[in-house]
CHARMM-style PDB file with segment names, atoms N, HN, CA, C and O in Angstrom:
ATOM      1  N   MET     1     145.840 119.543  82.665  1.00  0.00      PROA
ATOM      2  CA  MET     1     146.012 118.168  83.090  1.00  0.00      PROA
ATOM      3  C   MET     1     147.324 118.078  83.867  1.00  0.00      PROA
ATOM      4  O   MET     1     148.363 118.555  83.410  1.00  0.00      PROA
ATOM      5  N   SER     2     147.261 117.466  85.035  1.00  0.00      PROA
ATOM      6  HN  SER     2     146.417 117.078  85.406  1.00  0.00      PROA
ATOM      7  CA  SER     2     148.465 117.362  85.847  1.00  0.00      PROA
ATOM      8  C   SER     2     149.420 116.347  85.236  1.00  0.00      PROA
ATOM      9  O   SER     2     149.032 115.531  84.400  1.00  0.00      PROA
ATOM     10  N   GLU     3     150.652 116.412  85.659  1.00  0.00      PROA
ATOM     11  HN  GLU     3     150.968 117.076  86.337  1.00  0.00      PROA
ATOM     12  CA  GLU     3     151.667 115.493  85.138  1.00  0.00      PROA
ATOM     13  C   GLU     3     151.328 114.043  85.488  1.00  0.00      PROA
ATOM     14  O   GLU     3     151.554 113.142  84.680  1.00  0.00      PROA
ATOM     15  N   ASP     4     150.793 113.816  86.677  1.00  0.00      PROA
ATOM     16  HN  ASP     4     150.610 114.547  87.334  1.00  0.00      PROA
ATOM     17  CA  ASP     4     150.410 112.452  87.080  1.00  0.00      PROA
ATOM     18  C   ASP     4     149.277 111.931  86.208  1.00  0.00      PROA
ATOM     19  O   ASP     4     149.283 110.767  85.806  1.00  0.00      PROA
ATOM     20  N   ALA     5     148.319 112.777  85.920  1.00  0.00      PROA
ATOM     21  HN  ALA     5     148.313 113.722  86.247  1.00  0.00      PROA
ATOM     22  CA  ALA     5     147.192 112.374  85.080  1.00  0.00      PROA
ATOM     23  C   ALA     5     147.672 112.085  83.663  1.00  0.00      PROA
ATOM     24  O   ALA     5     147.211 111.137  83.027  1.00  0.00      PROA
ATOM     25  N   LEU     6     148.588 112.892  83.176  1.00  0.00      PROA
ATOM     26  HN  LEU     6     148.963 113.662  83.692  1.00  0.00      PROA
ATOM     27  CA  LEU     6     149.128 112.683  81.838  1.00  0.00      PROA
ATOM     28  C   LEU     6     149.886 111.362  81.764  1.00  0.00      PROA
ATOM     29  O   LEU     6     149.754 110.616  80.794  1.00  0.00      PROA
ATOM     30  N   GLU     7     150.667 111.085  82.776  1.00  0.00      PROA
ATOM     31  HN  GLU     7     150.774 111.692  83.563  1.00  0.00      PROA
ATOM     32  CA  GLU     7     151.415 109.828  82.816  1.00  0.00      PROA
ATOM     33  C   GLU     7     150.455 108.636  82.886  1.00  0.00      PROA
ATOM     34  O   GLU     7     150.668 107.625  82.216  1.00  0.00      PROA
ATOM     35  N   ALA     8     149.415 108.754  83.686  1.00  0.00      PROA
ATOM     36  HN  ALA     8     149.243 109.575  84.230  1.00  0.00      PROA
ATOM     37  CA  ALA     8     148.425 107.674  83.787  1.00  0.00      PROA
ATOM     38  C   ALA     8     147.730 107.465  82.446  1.00  0.00      PROA
ATOM     39  O   ALA     8     147.462 106.329  82.053  1.00  0.00      PROA
ATOM     40  N   ALA     9     147.440 108.550  81.751  1.00  0.00      PROA
ATOM     41  HN  ALA     9     147.658 109.472  82.070  1.00  0.00      PROA
ATOM     42  CA  ALA     9     146.800 108.444  80.438  1.00  0.00      PROA
ATOM     43  C   ALA     9     147.734 107.779  79.431  1.00  0.00      PROA
ATOM     44  O   ALA     9     147.297 106.974  78.608  1.00  0.00      PROA
ATOM     45  N   GLN    10     149.009 108.114  79.498  1.00  0.00      PROA
ATOM     46  HN  GLN    10     149.364 108.768  80.167  1.00  0.00      PROA
ATOM     47  CA  GLN    10     149.987 107.493  78.601  1.00  0.00      PROA
ATOM     48  C   GLN    10     150.094 105.997  78.873  1.00  0.00      PROA
ATOM     49  O   GLN    10     150.186 105.200  77.940  1.00  0.00      PROA
ATOM     50  N   GLN    11     150.083 105.617  80.137  1.00  0.00      PROA
ATOM     51  HN  GLN    11     150.008 106.265  80.895  1.00  0.00      PROA
ATOM     52  CA  GLN    11     150.155 104.195  80.499  1.00  0.00      PROA
ATOM     53  C   GLN    11     148.897 103.457  80.040  1.00  0.00      PROA
ATOM     54  O   GLN    11     148.980 102.330  79.550  1.00  0.00      PROA
ATOM     55  N   ALA    12     147.746 104.087  80.197  1.00  0.00      PROA
ATOM     56  HN  ALA    12     147.679 105.002  80.594  1.00  0.00      PROA
ATOM     57  CA  ALA    12     146.492 103.484  79.759  1.00  0.00      PROA
ATOM     58  C   ALA    12     146.490 103.316  78.242  1.00  0.00      PROA
ATOM     59  O   ALA    12     146.041 102.293  77.727  1.00  0.00      PROA
ATOM     60  N   TYR    13     146.988 104.315  77.534  1.00  0.00      PROA
ATOM     61  HN  TYR    13     147.353 105.147  77.953  1.00  0.00      PROA
ATOM     62  CA  TYR    13     147.084 104.251  76.077  1.00  0.00      PROA
ATOM     63  C   TYR    13     148.006 103.114  75.649  1.00  0.00      PROA
ATOM     64  O   TYR    13     147.673 102.360  74.735  1.00  0.00      PROA
ATOM     65  N   GLN    14     149.139 102.987  76.287  1.00  0.00      PROA
ATOM     66  HN  GLN    14     149.409 103.600  77.030  1.00  0.00      PROA
ATOM     67  CA  GLN    14     150.102 101.920  75.979  1.00  0.00      PROA
ATOM     68  C   GLN    14     149.471 100.555  76.241  1.00  0.00      PROA
ATOM     69  O   GLN    14     149.628  99.634  75.439  1.00  0.00      PROA
ATOM     70  N   SER    15     148.770 100.423  77.342  1.00  0.00      PROA
ATOM     71  HN  SER    15     148.642 101.171  77.993  1.00  0.00      PROA
ATOM     72  CA  SER    15     148.099  99.158  77.660  1.00  0.00      PROA
ATOM     73  C   SER    15     147.035  98.823  76.622  1.00  0.00      PROA
ATOM     74  O   SER    15     146.882  97.667  76.226  1.00  0.00      PROA
ATOM     75  N   ALA    16     146.309  99.833  76.191  1.00  0.00      PROA
ATOM     76  HN  ALA    16     146.433 100.772  76.512  1.00  0.00      PROA
ATOM     77  CA  ALA    16     145.280  99.617  75.170  1.00  0.00      PROA
ATOM     78  C   ALA    16     145.908  99.196  73.846  1.00  0.00      PROA
ATOM     79  O   ALA    16     145.376  98.321  73.163  1.00  0.00      PROA
ATOM     80  N   GLN    17     147.014  99.797  73.479  1.00  0.00      PROA
ATOM     81  HN  GLN    17     147.446 100.508  74.034  1.00  0.00      PROA
ATOM     82  CA  GLN    17     147.711  99.411  72.253  1.00  0.00      PROA
ATOM     83  C   GLN    17     148.183  97.962  72.331  1.00  0.00      PROA
ATOM     84  O   GLN    17     148.045  97.211  71.365  1.00  0.00      PROA
ATOM     85  N   GLU    18     148.730  97.573  73.458  1.00  0.00      PROA
ATOM     86  HN  GLU    18     148.842  98.183  74.243  1.00  0.00      PROA
ATOM     87  CA  GLU    18     149.197  96.201  73.632  1.00  0.00      PROA
ATOM     88  C   GLU    18     148.038  95.219  73.569  1.00  0.00      PROA
ATOM     89  O   GLU    18     148.159  94.151  72.970  1.00  0.00      PROA
ATOM     90  N   ALA    19     146.920  95.574  74.181  1.00  0.00      PROA
ATOM     91  HN  ALA    19     146.822  96.442  74.667  1.00  0.00      PROA
ATOM     92  CA  ALA    19     145.738  94.702  74.138  1.00  0.00      PROA
ATOM     93  C   ALA    19     145.220  94.566  72.709  1.00  0.00      PROA
ATOM     94  O   ALA    19     144.811  93.479  72.299  1.00  0.00      PROA
ATOM     95  N   LEU    20     145.235  95.644  71.962  1.00  0.00      PROA
ATOM     96  HN  LEU    20     145.567  96.527  72.295  1.00  0.00      PROA
ATOM     97  CA  LEU    20     144.789  95.607  70.571  1.00  0.00      PROA
ATOM     98  C   LEU    20     145.709  94.733  69.736  1.00  0.00      PROA
ATOM     99  O   LEU    20     145.233  93.943  68.921  1.00  0.00      PROA
ATOM    100  N   GLN    21     147.006  94.857  69.921  1.00  0.00      PROA
ATOM    101  HN  GLN    21     147.393  95.498  70.584  1.00  0.00      PROA
ATOM    102  CA  GLN    21     147.957  94.025  69.182  1.00  0.00      PROA
ATOM    103  C   GLN    21     147.756  92.548  69.514  1.00  0.00      PROA
ATOM    104  O   GLN    21     147.819  91.699  68.625  1.00  0.00      PROA
ATOM    105  N   THR    22     147.517  92.242  70.779  1.00  0.00      PROA
ATOM    106  HN  THR    22     147.467  92.932  71.501  1.00  0.00      PROA
ATOM    107  CA  THR    22     147.272  90.862  71.184  1.00  0.00      PROA
ATOM    108  C   THR    22     145.993  90.334  70.548  1.00  0.00      PROA
ATOM    109  O   THR    22     145.959  89.202  70.065  1.00  0.00      PROA
ATOM    110  N   ALA    23     144.946  91.145  70.547  1.00  0.00      PROA
ATOM    111  HN  ALA    23     144.974  92.064  70.940  1.00  0.00      PROA
ATOM    112  CA  ALA    23     143.675  90.734  69.945  1.00  0.00      PROA
ATOM    113  C   ALA    23     143.834  90.504  68.447  1.00  0.00      PROA
ATOM    114  O   ALA    23     143.285  89.541  67.911  1.00  0.00      PROA
ATOM    115  N   ARG    24     144.568  91.363  67.773  1.00  0.00      PROA
ATOM    116  HN  ARG    24     145.014  92.145  68.208  1.00  0.00      PROA
ATOM    117  CA  ARG    24     144.803  91.189  66.333  1.00  0.00      PROA
ATOM    118  C   ARG    24     145.568  89.900  66.058  1.00  0.00      PROA
ATOM    119  O   ARG    24     145.256  89.171  65.117  1.00  0.00      PROA
ATOM    120  N   ARG    25     146.564  89.630  66.879  1.00  0.00      PROA
ATOM    121  HN  ARG    25     146.818  90.222  67.643  1.00  0.00      PROA
ATOM    122  CA  ARG    25     147.367  88.421  66.711  1.00  0.00      PROA
ATOM    123  C   ARG    25     146.513  87.171  66.913  1.00  0.00      PROA
ATOM    124  O   ARG    25     146.612  86.208  66.152  1.00  0.00      PROA
ATOM    125  N   LYS    26     145.670  87.198  67.951  1.00  0.00      PROA
ATOM    126  HN  LYS    26     145.589  87.980  68.569  1.00  0.00      PROA
ATOM    127  CA  LYS    26     144.791  86.053  68.221  1.00  0.00      PROA
ATOM    128  C   LYS    26     143.765  85.861  67.107  1.00  0.00      PROA
ATOM    129  O   LYS    26     143.457  84.731  66.728  1.00  0.00      PROA
ATOM    130  N   LEU    27     143.239  86.962  66.587  1.00  0.00      PROA
ATOM    131  HN  LEU    27     143.488  87.880  66.894  1.00  0.00      PROA
ATOM    132  CA  LEU    27     142.287  86.881  65.483  1.00  0.00      PROA
ATOM    133  C   LEU    27     142.961  86.289  64.251  1.00  0.00      PROA
ATOM    134  O   LEU    27     142.392  85.424  63.585  1.00  0.00      PROA
ATOM    135  N   ALA    28     144.161  86.747  63.950  1.00  0.00      PROA
ATOM    136  HN  ALA    28     144.624  87.449  64.491  1.00  0.00      PROA
ATOM    137  CA  ALA    28     144.895  86.219  62.798  1.00  0.00      PROA
ATOM    138  C   ALA    28     145.151  84.722  62.961  1.00  0.00      PROA
ATOM    139  O   ALA    28     145.008  83.959  62.006  1.00  0.00      PROA
ATOM    140  N   GLU    29     145.522  84.309  64.148  1.00  0.00      PROA
ATOM    141  HN  GLU    29     145.638  84.929  64.924  1.00  0.00      PROA
ATOM    142  CA  GLU    29     145.751  82.878  64.406  1.00  0.00      PROA
ATOM    143  C   GLU    29     144.469  82.075  64.228  1.00  0.00      PROA
ATOM    144  O   GLU    29     144.488  80.990  63.648  1.00  0.00      PROA
ATOM    145  N   ALA    30     143.361  82.605  64.723  1.00  0.00      PROA
ATOM    146  HN  ALA    30     143.346  83.488  65.194  1.00  0.00      PROA
ATOM    147  CA  ALA    30     142.078  81.907  64.602  1.00  0.00      PROA
ATOM    148  C   ALA    30     141.665  81.791  63.143  1.00  0.00      PROA
ATOM    149  O   ALA    30     141.174  80.747  62.714  1.00  0.00      PROA
ATOM    150  N   VAL    31     141.862  82.856  62.383  1.00  0.00      PROA
ATOM    151  HN  VAL    31     142.260  83.704  62.731  1.00  0.00      PROA
ATOM    152  CA  VAL    31     141.516  82.829  60.955  1.00  0.00      PROA
ATOM    153  C   VAL    31     142.376  81.806  60.228  1.00  0.00      PROA
ATOM    154  O   VAL    31     141.864  81.005  59.446  1.00  0.00      PROA
ATOM    155  N   LEU    32     143.672  81.829  60.479  1.00  0.00      PROA
ATOM    156  HN  LEU    32     144.088  82.480  61.113  1.00  0.00      PROA
ATOM    157  CA  LEU    32     144.560  80.879  59.812  1.00  0.00      PROA
ATOM    158  C   LEU    32     144.242  79.437  60.204  1.00  0.00      PROA
ATOM    159  O   LEU    32     144.282  78.542  59.360  1.00  0.00      PROA
ATOM    160  N   ASP    33     143.930  79.210  61.466  1.00  0.00      PROA
ATOM    161  HN  ASP    33     143.897  79.937  62.152  1.00  0.00      PROA
ATOM    162  CA  ASP    33     143.551  77.867  61.909  1.00  0.00      PROA
ATOM    163  C   ASP    33     142.273  77.400  61.224  1.00  0.00      PROA
ATOM    164  O   ASP    33     142.187  76.260  60.766  1.00  0.00      PROA
ATOM    165  N   ALA    34     141.283  78.281  61.157  1.00  0.00      PROA
ATOM    166  HN  ALA    34     141.353  79.206  61.529  1.00  0.00      PROA
ATOM    167  CA  ALA    34     140.018  77.933  60.515  1.00  0.00      PROA
ATOM    168  C   ALA    34     140.247  77.611  59.044  1.00  0.00      PROA
ATOM    169  O   ALA    34     139.700  76.637  58.529  1.00  0.00      PROA
ATOM    170  N   TYR    35     141.047  78.417  58.371  1.00  0.00      PROA
ATOM    171  HN  TYR    35     141.492  79.208  58.790  1.00  0.00      PROA
ATOM    172  CA  TYR    35     141.331  78.191  56.953  1.00  0.00      PROA
ATOM    173  C   TYR    35     142.078  76.872  56.765  1.00  0.00      PROA
ATOM    174  O   TYR    35     141.775  76.110  55.848  1.00  0.00      PROA
ATOM    175  N   ALA    36     143.046  76.605  57.627  1.00  0.00      PROA
ATOM    176  HN  ALA    36     143.293  77.225  58.373  1.00  0.00      PROA
ATOM    177  CA  ALA    36     143.814  75.359  57.541  1.00  0.00      PROA
ATOM    178  C   ALA    36     142.929  74.135  57.777  1.00  0.00      PROA
ATOM    179  O   ALA    36     143.214  73.048  57.274  1.00  0.00      PROA
ATOM    180  N   ASN    37     141.852  74.322  58.548  1.00  0.00      PROA
ATOM    181  HN  ASN    37     141.621  75.205  58.957  1.00  0.00      PROA
ATOM    182  CA  ASN    37     140.930  73.218  58.821  1.00  0.00      PROA
ATOM    183  C   ASN    37     139.812  73.127  57.787  1.00  0.00      PROA
ATOM    184  O   ASN    37     138.841  72.395  57.980  1.00  0.00      PROA
ATOM    185  N   GLY    38     139.949  73.872  56.685  1.00  0.00      PROA
ATOM    186  HN  GLY    38     140.738  74.467  56.528  1.00  0.00      PROA
ATOM    187  CA  GLY    38     139.006  73.760  55.584  1.00  0.00      PROA
ATOM    188  C   GLY    38     137.779  74.641  55.664  1.00  0.00      PROA
ATOM    189  O   GLY    38     136.840  74.463  54.888  1.00  0.00      PROA
ATOM    190  N   GLU    39     137.767  75.566  56.565  1.00  0.00      PROA
ATOM    191  HN  GLU    39     138.529  75.711  57.196  1.00  0.00      PROA
ATOM    192  CA  GLU    39     136.610  76.471  56.685  1.00  0.00      PROA
ATOM    193  C   GLU    39     136.601  77.401  55.470  1.00  0.00      PROA
ATOM    194  O   GLU    39     137.641  77.964  55.125  1.00  0.00      PROA
ATOM    195  N   PRO    40     135.442  77.575  54.810  1.00  0.00      PROA
ATOM    196  CA  PRO    40     135.386  78.482  53.654  1.00  0.00      PROA
ATOM    197  C   PRO    40     135.711  79.931  54.062  1.00  0.00      PROA
ATOM    198  O   PRO    40     135.349  80.385  55.147  1.00  0.00      PROA
ATOM    199  N   VAL    41     136.389  80.624  53.176  1.00  0.00      PROA
ATOM    200  HN  VAL    41     136.683  80.255  52.294  1.00  0.00      PROA
ATOM    201  CA  VAL    41     136.820  81.989  53.449  1.00  0.00      PROA
ATOM    202  C   VAL    41     135.628  82.887  53.780  1.00  0.00      PROA
ATOM    203  O   VAL    41     135.703  83.703  54.699  1.00  0.00      PROA
ATOM    204  N   GLY    42     134.540  82.741  53.043  1.00  0.00      PROA
ATOM    205  HN  GLY    42     134.479  82.078  52.296  1.00  0.00      PROA
ATOM    206  CA  GLY    42     133.359  83.557  53.302  1.00  0.00      PROA
ATOM    207  C   GLY    42     132.816  83.374  54.698  1.00  0.00      PROA
ATOM    208  O   GLY    42     132.417  84.342  55.346  1.00  0.00      PROA
ATOM    209  N   ARG    43     132.797  82.146  55.166  1.00  0.00      PROA
ATOM    210  HN  ARG    43     133.121  81.360  54.639  1.00  0.00      PROA
ATOM    211  CA  ARG    43     132.298  81.875  56.522  1.00  0.00      PROA
ATOM    212  C   ARG    43     133.246  82.455  57.570  1.00  0.00      PROA
ATOM    213  O   ARG    43     132.799  82.976  58.592  1.00  0.00      PROA
ATOM    214  N   ILE    44     134.550  82.367  57.320  1.00  0.00      PROA
ATOM    215  HN  ILE    44     134.913  81.944  56.490  1.00  0.00      PROA
ATOM    216  CA  ILE    44     135.519  82.942  58.250  1.00  0.00      PROA
ATOM    217  C   ILE    44     135.293  84.459  58.330  1.00  0.00      PROA
ATOM    218  O   ILE    44     135.272  85.034  59.419  1.00  0.00      PROA
ATOM    219  N   ALA    45     135.127  85.095  57.172  1.00  0.00      PROA
ATOM    220  HN  ALA    45     135.145  84.628  56.288  1.00  0.00      PROA
ATOM    221  CA  ALA    45     134.925  86.550  57.132  1.00  0.00      PROA
ATOM    222  C   ALA    45     133.644  86.931  57.859  1.00  0.00      PROA
ATOM    223  O   ALA    45     133.626  87.913  58.601  1.00  0.00      PROA
ATOM    224  N   GLU    46     132.570  86.166  57.658  1.00  0.00      PROA
ATOM    225  HN  GLU    46     132.585  85.368  57.056  1.00  0.00      PROA
ATOM    226  CA  GLU    46     131.317  86.448  58.373  1.00  0.00      PROA
ATOM    227  C   GLU    46     131.521  86.363  59.879  1.00  0.00      PROA
ATOM    228  O   GLU    46     131.008  87.188  60.635  1.00  0.00      PROA
ATOM    229  N   GLY    47     132.270  85.362  60.303  1.00  0.00      PROA
ATOM    230  HN  GLY    47     132.687  84.691  59.690  1.00  0.00      PROA
ATOM    231  CA  GLY    47     132.540  85.183  61.731  1.00  0.00      PROA
ATOM    232  C   GLY    47     133.363  86.299  62.336  1.00  0.00      PROA
ATOM    233  O   GLY    47     133.299  86.559  63.537  1.00  0.00      PROA
ATOM    234  N   CYS    48     134.142  86.961  61.481  1.00  0.00      PROA
ATOM    235  HN  CYS    48     134.193  86.749  60.505  1.00  0.00      PROA
ATOM    236  CA  CYS    48     134.983  88.071  61.945  1.00  0.00      PROA
ATOM    237  C   CYS    48     134.280  89.406  61.836  1.00  0.00      PROA
ATOM    238  O   CYS    48     134.809  90.427  62.276  1.00  0.00      PROA
ATOM    239  N   GLY    49     133.097  89.409  61.255  1.00  0.00      PROA
ATOM    240  HN  GLY    49     132.667  88.580  60.897  1.00  0.00      PROA
ATOM    241  CA  GLY    49     132.381  90.656  61.062  1.00  0.00      PROA
ATOM    242  C   GLY    49     132.902  91.466  59.893  1.00  0.00      PROA
ATOM    243  O   GLY    49     132.709  92.681  59.849  1.00  0.00      PROA
ATOM    244  N   SER    50     133.556  90.817  58.950  1.00  0.00      PROA
ATOM    245  HN  SER    50     133.712  89.830  58.986  1.00  0.00      PROA
ATOM    246  CA  SER    50     134.124  91.535  57.815  1.00  0.00      PROA
ATOM    247  C   SER    50     133.097  91.879  56.753  1.00  0.00      PROA
ATOM    248  O   SER    50     133.345  92.741  55.910  1.00  0.00      PROA
ATOM    249  N   PHE    51     131.948  91.220  56.779  1.00  0.00      PROA
ATOM    250  HN  PHE    51     131.747  90.520  57.464  1.00  0.00      PROA
ATOM    251  CA  PHE    51     130.902  91.498  55.779  1.00  0.00      PROA
ATOM    252  C   PHE    51     129.727  92.153  56.422  1.00  0.00      PROA
ATOM    253  OT1 PHE    51     128.746  92.464  55.746  1.00  0.00      PROA
TER     254      PHE     51
END
């Protein structure tokens, strides 16, 4: 693998990590908002694909 390809792969990996962290943060916010609005925990979990 050339140095340029390796650097591009590292940048892509970093971008993917950042996107995953953002998605996790948004999911956590959505779950907390739903819970604060009285949504049952089981329904929240179903909506998240936890069951």
